[in-house]
C-alpha positions, 0 to 999 in steps of 0.5 A: 351123491357124487357130482360130475360138476367141477370148479377151477381156480388158477391164480397168475402172479407176475412180479417185475423188479428193475430200474429202482421200480417193483411192479406186480400184478395178480389175474385170477381165472375162474371156471365154475360148473355151469347151470343145468336146464332142469326141464331140459335135462330131465333129472329127478330126485337128489340130482334135481335138488343138487341142480336147483342148489347149484343154479341158485348158488351161481345166480347169488355169485352173479349178483355178488359180482354185479354189486361189486362191479357197480361199486356204489357206496353202502351197497352190500353184495349178497355174500351170505345167501349162498355157501358158494359165495 
């Protein structure tokens, strides 16, 4: 099945050297295909299964990001719960 959903990742790296110092930084910009309101869209069959899987993957990704942002020792993000993560 073909999907109209797409993702994009853009990495911007900056490096500056001068005055005996070297500075660098990285910025990741990520645009993920959004979740779909299954009831509202009325999709069925394979498209419904795809929408459900994508919604579950995005939920897991959100939980991973939230877990990493908390930064609690011993807490492991649920990376293995989805192919996306």
